[in-house]
C-alpha positions, 0 to 999 in steps of 0.5 A: 472775354470770349472773343478777345473784343473790347466790350464796356463792363462796369458795376452798373446796368446797361453799360452795353449801348450798341451792338459789339461783334466779335469772333469766337474760334472754337473747334477750328470754326468761327463763330460770331458773338454779338454783344447786345444792349439789354432790353427792359420790360415794354421793349416788344413796344419799342422802349429802350430801342427794344425793337432793334435788339430784337431784330438782331436776336431773330436772325441768330442760331442761338440766344444767349440771356445773360442774367444776375444770379444775385437777382430773383427768376423774375427778370428771366421771366420778363425777358422770356415775355418780352421775346415771345410778345415779338414772335420768338419762341425759345427752346420750343420746336414747332407745333405739329399742325398741318395747315393749309389755305384753300379757295374752296370747299369749307374748313376740314378738321381732323386729328390723329390723337385725342384732343385736350385743348382744341375742339373742331368748334374753337378751331373754326372760331379762331379761323373766322376771327382770321377771316379764314373760311376755306382751310385744311387743318390737321393735328399730329399732337395734343396742341394748344390754342397758342400753338394753333395761332402761331401756326396760323400766323405763320411768322414765329421764329423757333430758336434755342436760348441758353440761360447764362447766370454771371456772378456766381461768386457772390452768392452761396454754393446752394444757390449756384447748384440750384441754378446750374441744375436748371434746364438749358442753363450755365453759371459762370463768373465773368469777374473770375473766369469760371466756368467759361470752357463749360459755356463754350461747349454748351454753345457747340452742343446747342447749335449743332454744328457738323465739321466736314473736312475735304480730301482732294484726290490722291493728297491727304485730308485738309484738317485746317479749314473745315466746311461747317453745316448745320441742320438748322441751316440748310441740312447736313447731307452730301448735297447740302455739302455740295451746295455749300461749296458751289452751287454748280458742283452738284450736277458734275458729282458722281459719288463721293467717298466718306471716311468717318462716324456716318460710314459703315466701312472706309471709305464708303461710296456714298450718294447725295442724300447721305447724312454726314456726321462731325468730322467726317472726311469727304473726297468728291469724285466728278464724272468724266466728260463724255468723249466721242469717236469711239474708245480706245484703237477704235477712236477716230482722230480725223477731222473730217466731217462725219456725214458724206453730205457735209463734205465739200464737194470736188469740181468735176473733172475736165475732159 
């Protein structure tokens, strides 16, 4: 419905059996949407091809968890538990814990604030369970034991998730209002095509995409095909913008001219560390090639060798 791609839909559950890709055209950008088969309890252990479905979700930028609004909240808890069992952390940020293994020196434990969930002795016990006897641990927040284990494992994926409640046309208005007020939630009705525009807006906000338009020198900006950046994928600086176009472009950049909300005045001369914002216009100014032989009227146009020793020696005159 959002992409124009046909996906099987019926009144019974688990109608989608394979991954069906589609493209959403929104705000001059193309967003790929994958319709995955539903997962059941025990999917993290391989039931119902659950591992294959979850593997695709791990590589995404945003998870849309489609739920039935007419059913209880137990389905949401079951799905969240299955995703967390394979290392997916929904709507969470990485813990502020510095952890580094060392070859010698034992375990160094420090914190910048009082801890209520973990102490030094418990940290030692957890590290010894992982057979780590030399490491440096620094807590910058009051983290839990699970947060410490996630940092030690190092294979957790922190991803944003939007809970989409479908079939709101079969429940009361009070229940719809209750679901809509929950954090990271959107209520829709695919049957009546209700609130789909709000779903697209929510997706755009959560993904944090930044559109950058290019401006060739002496020409008007190109507002048809923007360069799309994201803070979660690479960053939104001028250097990231140049690398997105081509890796070899960064060494030829002298400075850039920026128009938009990130500029203090129009245009603003910016360096590679300038952070771009949505709908900025960027013009890249390249370095000029250095010319040898002086400048202006002092420039030498002769093709003769510069050094006397390199010149061809003439044969001596016969007397």
